[in-house]
C-alpha positions as CSV (number, residue, x, y, z in Angstrom):
1,M,-46.8,-9.9,-36.6
2,P,-45.1,-6.4,-36.8
3,R,-41.5,-6.2,-35.9
4,K,-40.7,-4.2,-32.7
5,L,-38.1,-1.5,-33.1
6,P,-35.8,-0.5,-30.2
7,R,-37.2,2.5,-28.3
8,R,-34.3,4.8,-29.1
9,S,-35.0,4.6,-32.9
10,F,-38.2,6.5,-32.3
11,R,-36.3,9.4,-30.8
12,R,-35.1,10.3,-34.3
13,W,-38.6,11.0,-35.5
14,S,-40.0,12.6,-32.3
15,S,-40.5,16.3,-31.9
16,R,-37.8,16.4,-29.2
17,G,-35.1,14.9,-31.4
18,R,-32.9,16.9,-33.7
19,G,-34.5,17.9,-36.9
20,F,-36.2,20.7,-38.7
21,S,-37.2,23.7,-36.6
22,P,-39.2,26.3,-38.5
23,Q,-38.1,29.9,-38.3
24,P,-40.4,32.4,-36.6
25,F,-42.8,34.3,-38.9
26,R,-41.5,37.7,-40.0
27,P,-43.7,39.9,-42.1
28,A,-42.3,40.7,-45.6
29,P,-40.4,44.0,-45.7
30,I,-42.1,44.8,-49.1
31,S,-45.7,45.1,-50.3
32,E,-47.6,44.6,-53.6
33,G,-47.7,47.4,-56.0
34,E,-44.5,49.1,-54.9
35,E,-41.6,49.8,-57.2
36,Y,-37.9,49.1,-56.3
37,E,-34.5,49.4,-58.0
38,V,-32.8,46.0,-57.9
39,T,-29.7,44.2,-59.3
40,G,-29.9,40.6,-60.5
41,E,-27.8,38.4,-58.2
42,A,-28.6,34.9,-59.5
43,E,-30.7,32.9,-61.9
44,G,-33.6,30.7,-60.8
45,R,-34.3,27.2,-62.0
46,R,-36.9,28.5,-64.5
47,G,-34.6,31.2,-65.9
48,D,-36.0,34.0,-63.7
49,G,-33.6,36.5,-62.2
50,I,-33.3,36.5,-58.5
51,A,-32.8,39.8,-56.5
52,K,-32.8,40.7,-52.9
53,I,-34.7,43.6,-51.3
54,K,-33.8,44.1,-47.6
55,G,-32.7,40.5,-47.5
56,F,-36.1,39.3,-49.0
57,T,-35.9,37.1,-52.1
58,V,-37.6,38.5,-55.2
59,F,-38.1,36.6,-58.5
60,V,-38.1,38.9,-61.6
61,S,-39.0,37.6,-65.0
62,G,-36.4,38.4,-67.6
63,L,-33.8,39.8,-65.2
64,K,-30.2,38.9,-66.0
65,I,-27.3,38.5,-63.5
66,G,-25.7,41.9,-62.9
67,E,-28.5,43.8,-64.6
68,K,-30.0,46.8,-62.8
69,A,-33.7,47.4,-63.3
70,K,-36.8,49.0,-61.7
71,V,-39.3,46.3,-60.8
72,K,-42.9,46.4,-59.6
73,I,-44.0,43.8,-57.0
74,V,-46.9,41.7,-58.3
75,S,-47.3,39.1,-55.5
76,V,-45.8,38.7,-52.0
77,K,-45.7,35.3,-50.3
78,Q,-44.3,34.4,-46.9
79,R,-40.8,33.6,-48.1
80,F,-40.5,35.3,-51.5
81,A,-42.1,37.8,-53.9
82,I,-42.7,37.9,-57.6
83,A,-42.0,41.0,-59.6
84,V,-42.0,42.3,-63.2
85,K,-39.7,44.8,-64.8
86,A,-41.2,48.3,-64.7
87,V,-41.4,50.4,-68.0
88,G,-38.4,52.7,-67.2
89,E,-35.2,50.7,-66.9
90,V,-32.2,51.9,-64.9
91,E,-29.0,52.6,-66.8
92,G,-25.8,51.0,-65.8
């Protein structure tokens, strides 16, 4: 016979209880095929550089922290984008 739990313990798992509330959908401020000038801000788990464009996270393969580069956006997802370094790099 299943054990009965007190009623209030279910509140923790209900939609009315405290918990995760998703943020409203915002369209990405960038689009595929565009080129941007970025600076590496951090390093991702897989060694990719992380940059921000208008507050939107962009993963760039081969970008180092503090390095400035021109990147071309390859793919845009809901929360992040993937980019590659463009041919002409920025000096500095």
